[in-house]
N, C-alpha and C positions, 0 to 999 in steps of 0.2 A: 504493499500499499505507499502510494508516494504521499511524501509532505507537500502540501499546497502552499500552506504561509507559516510564517513564525511571527506573534505578535509578542510584542515587547511591552510591558507596563510598568513604568517606575511609579514607586507608591511611597508613602509616608504615615506611620502610624505612632500612636503615643508610648512614651518611655518614659519612664520613672527618672531621677537625678540619683543615679548608680554610680558610685567612686569607682575608679581603679589607679592603676600606678601611672596614668599618662593624662588623667582628666577626671571627666565626669560626663555621663551621656547626657546628651541634648534632649530637648523635649521631645522631638520626633526621632524615631529610627527611618532610617531609608533601606528600602528592598527593590528587586524586581520581580514581578511575576511574568512567566513566559507560557506562552500557548501555541502548541504545536499543532496545526491545523491539517489534519489529512484530506485525502480526495474525497473520501466518503462523508466528510463531516466530523468525524470523530476528534476529538479534542483531547491532547495529553498535557498535563500540568507540570511546570516545574517554577523554582524559587529559589533567589539567591541574594547574595549583597547587591544594594542599590546605590543609586547616585548617578551623576551625570556620564563618569568614566565608564561604569559598568554597561549602562544602557547603550551608550554608543559603540562600547564592544560588541556587544550582542546584535545589533542593528547592522555592523559592519559584516558579521557573518552571514548574515539572514539571506543573501541570495546565494551563497553558497550550500547552505542547508537545505534550501526550497528544490524540489525535482528528486531529493535522495528518497530511498527505501526507508520508513521509518523502523525496519528492521536492520539496517544496515548501519548499526552505530559505530562501525570501525571505520568505514569510508566517511562519515558526519565527521567523526574526530581528525580523520585526516584531512579533510577539507577545512576545518575550522583552524587547524594548525598551519596549514598553508597560508591562511589569511593574517592571523595574527604573527606568525613565524615567534621567535624568541622574546617578544615584547613582554617586559618584566609585569608582573600581576600587580594590582594596585596594593599599595605599601611595601611590597618587593618582598614579602615572605616575613615582615614583622609583625610581632603580635599574632603568629598563626595565619596570617593571610597568605593566599598563594604566591608562589615565586614566578610562577608563569601565567600571564595572561588566559592562555589558551585552555589550561586546566579549568579554571575558574569560569569562564565561558561555556565549555564543553558540558561541565556539570549540570546547569538546569537543565539544558536541551537533551542531556542524557535521560535524566529523571523524567523529563516530559514525553521523551520517545519510548521510555517502559511503560510509563501510565498508558499510553495509547495502544501498544501491543496489548497489555494486559485486558484492555476495554474490548479489542478486536478478538485475543482468544477466550475470552471469559474466565481469566485467571487473574490472581492477585499478583504486584510486583515481585513478593518475597518467593512465589512459585518458579519465576522468571529467573529469580537468582539463586535456584538451586533447592528453594522449598525451606519452610521455617524449622528451626531444630527447638524453638519456643513460642509459646503461643501469646505472650506479652514479653514487653522488653522494659527492664528495670531502669528509671531516672532518679536523679539526684537531686535534693534540694538545693539551689543554687543561691546561696545568700550574697549580701552586696553591704556594705557599708554605704549608706545613703542619707539624704537630707530628707527634712519633713517634706518638703516640696520644693517645686523650681521655683526659681526668684522670679521677681517682677523687674525685669530690665528693660520693657519697652513701654511701660505704664499701663499693660492691658491687664493687671493683676496677677498673682502668685497661681501657681497652679499644682493643687492639692491631688494626691494620687492614693490617698487611702491605707498606704501601707505604713505611714508614719516613719519616724526616723531611726537609724540604727549608727549611731556615731561612737559606742562603746560596748563591751561584752554584754552587758543586760540587754540593749538594744538589740544586738546580734541574736542573742537567745529570743528574745520575743517574736523576732522577725520568723526564725525557725519552726517557733511553735505554730505560728500561722501558716506557715508552709505546711508542716506535718500534718496538723490537724486538717488542712483542706484537700491535700493532695496524697496523704499517707504513706510520703517518702521515708526510704529506709535506709537512706545515707546521705551526707551534708557535705557541702563544699562551700568555702568562704573565698571570696575574691579578696585577695589582700593586697598589700603594696602601697596602702593610703597611709598609715599611721605607722609609728616607731613598731619595732618587732615586737619589743616587750607587750605592747597593748594587745597586738594581733595574737600573741602568745595566750594573751590571757582570756580571750574571745574563744579561742578553742578550747581551753581547759575549762572553761564555762560551759561551753556545748557539749564538751564528754560529761560534764557534772549532771546537766540538764537532760541528757540522752544517753545514759549508760550502754556501753556496748555498741554504739551505733557507729561505723565506719566513718571516717572523718578524714577531710582534705583539705588542702590548703593553697591557693594559688596567687604570690604576687607579681606574676607576670616579669619576672626579671628582676625587680625591684632591689635584690638584697646582693652584695658580695658574696663572694665565696667564703669568707670567715662568719658572715653573718648568717649566710645558709645554714651553716655547719651548726652554729649556735643554737637558731630554731630547729634543725632537726635532731638535735640533741635533747632541748627542752622538751621537745613534743613527740619523744620515741613511744611511748606507751600510748598516745592518743591517735596517731596518724595512721591512716590506711597507705596513702602514699602523699609525696612533697609533689608539688606541680610545679616547674618552671621557675625554681628560687632563684636562680642567678641565669645570666645571658650566656649563649654558646656552648657548644660542645664540649670544650675543653675545662671550662667553668662547672658546669655540669657533673665532668667527670669526676673532677676533684670532690665536690660535694660528694658524688654518689661512694666515694671510699670511704668516708668519715660517718655516715648515716647508716640506720638500721632498717629505714622503710624504702622501699623503690621511690625513685625518682620520675615522674609523668611529663610529657611534654606535647604540647601543641604548637611550639615555638620554634624549637631546633630541629625538629624530624618534621618537615612540612612536604616532602616529596621524595620518591624513590631514591632520587640519587645522594640524599641525607641518611640514608640507612646505613650503608658500608661505613662510614666514618664512625657512625654511632656505637655500632657494635663492636668497633675496633677499640673504642676508648672506653667502652661500658659506661656511656652518660647515661642511658637511660634503661629504665625497667618497663616503663608502660608507654605506648603511643596512643594518643588520644586523636583517634582519626576523625576527619571531617569530610564528607564527600563533597561538599563545596570547594574545598582546598586540593583534595588529591584528586578529582577528574573524574568525578560520577562514583555510582553504586558499584559498579562492577571493578573499577580500579582499587576501592576500598574493600571490597572481599579478596583482591589479590596483596593488598598491605596486611590483612589478616592473616593470610597464609603464611607472608615471610616472617610476620612476628612470631607466629607458632614454629617456625623452624629455626629460629634464634633464640625462642626461650622467651621472648616479649610478652607481657601482656597488651591488651587491646581493649579500649574503649572508645569513647565518642566524645569530641569539643561540639562547644555551641556558641553561636553569637546570635543576637537579638534577631528572633526570626518568627515566623506563623506557621499556620498549620500545613500547608502543604510541604515545607522544608520538615516538619514534625512527622509527618505520614511518611516521607521518605526515609528519615532517620531508623524509625521505627520497623519498617520492611526490611531496611538494613539488618540493623541490629538482631531482628528475627532470625535471618541467614546465617550470621555469622556463628560460628559453631565454638570458637574460642573466645568470646566475649565475658570478660571476667570482672567487669566491674559496671557499676550503675552509670549510666550515660549521663552527661549535662544538658541541661535544656533551659534558656531562658524564657518559655512558654507561659510559664506562670505570670510573668512579669508584662507578656504583650498580646496576650491570648483574648482579650476583652476586643480588642481592633482586628479579628481575622477576619479573611475574606471568602472564607469556606460554607457552604450552605450548613444547617444544622451543627454548627460551631457553638463554641470550641471544642476541641478534641477533651476527654476526659480522662484522668489518672484514676485509677483505682490500686489502694494499696501501694501507690509508689510505681506502678506499673502502666502503661499503654500497650492494651491490646491491638493486634494488628487490626487495622481499620478493615471494615466489612466491605464488600463489593469487588468487582475487578480492577486492575491498576492499583494506583493508590489507595482507591476506597472512600477519597473525597471530590465533591465538586466544589466548583467556584460558583459564588454569589457574585454576579455580575454589577448590581447596585452596590454593593459594599467596595467592590474592587473599583468601581468609578468614582466613589466617596473618597477612598485612599489615595486615588491619583490626582483629586483635585487636591487634599491636603498637601502632596507633594508639589504641585503646581503653584497652591498660595505660599508656600513656606520661601519659596527663593533657594533653596538648599540645594549644593551640588555634591557635597561629600560629607561623611562623616568627620566630626573633628571636637573631639573630647577635651582636647588642650586650649584651644581656644575660646571655648564653652567656659571652662572654668577660668581662664585669664580675665573674663568679664567680671567675675564676683573677687578673684584674686590675680591682679594684674603681674605680679611679681612671680609667679608659679613658674617653675623650672621643671619639665617633664623628663631631663637629662636622667637616664638610669647606668648604674645602680643607682638608688636613693639613699639606701641604709647598709 
């Protein structure tokens, strides 16, 4: 079945003021929704990082994809590679961004093709990936330090989100209780690198006391030096399931890995197949946090899982601000990964109210998400909601995500240079 059209829609949706090592989330997050339209009218859905650059890249490859057989994803990938070449990805691989633009552009198109294939054949995407080894995929409560509200920077009023502040250990524990009460999560991740590490150590210890026995992770996104990373790892030896990207680069990670008892996880220093040999040789990583948006789609992510199994590395999933199409794709992939050893990350609880799927948002039960029912991804696009989110994008005047610039509107002397502590 031939592809007749590729429709690319940039959107924006509400995001709370979540703090991280390079700034704070802006009031609107940016994504792109991709529709692959077949000759018979079947439509496959994909989703990816948004903004002007990604939209332009998707539109640049559109003509190369039109006319391809929807089942010929290898040829589609080859054509996208030919158009974009070795063009670096947005962010050039920093903070888990793809190192190659072609991988990030192919990923939502491949997901949309698999969704369309499933609809044509009457099977689920996970069936196209070899079949599920689990009926539901575990996800983790993803905690952030956050402001109580977005500040009033333009005179239109502060933006309140209902989650409340989390700026100390008590606030972090309160946030975790809300997450767990609502969604039943059975593991917890804290985004760190915001405050001095002693305060963030205290937050993890407070979580361990409030939720005894629950697996905990902390991720400062490379905000710590090697000595600080070792200090934190030693201080939290009894609490952490793994320590994620405490310091920058494979060499630094390898130094830390030699000195701490828990495995190190990453979505920053292993973000492409070319990064794997060096990481294995150095012993820098024990868990790879895959992201199909970064690694070039679902099938390449399965290849990564097989490589991790070969070298005795753990595998789980990274997340960025996303909506239900991406979450459905992650769930089909997670259902098919035989060696998925850790609950996956997801930002979905922070953003699900603005989803663009029908009958949404998708619902967690016991900290897991069941494979969506129905052929393909099992989700359908709500065109009215898509149009509203597209209007939000146009009205925003935004072209890219910039957490640092947003924080500097509140704190002009803010320096995002890493490591910070």
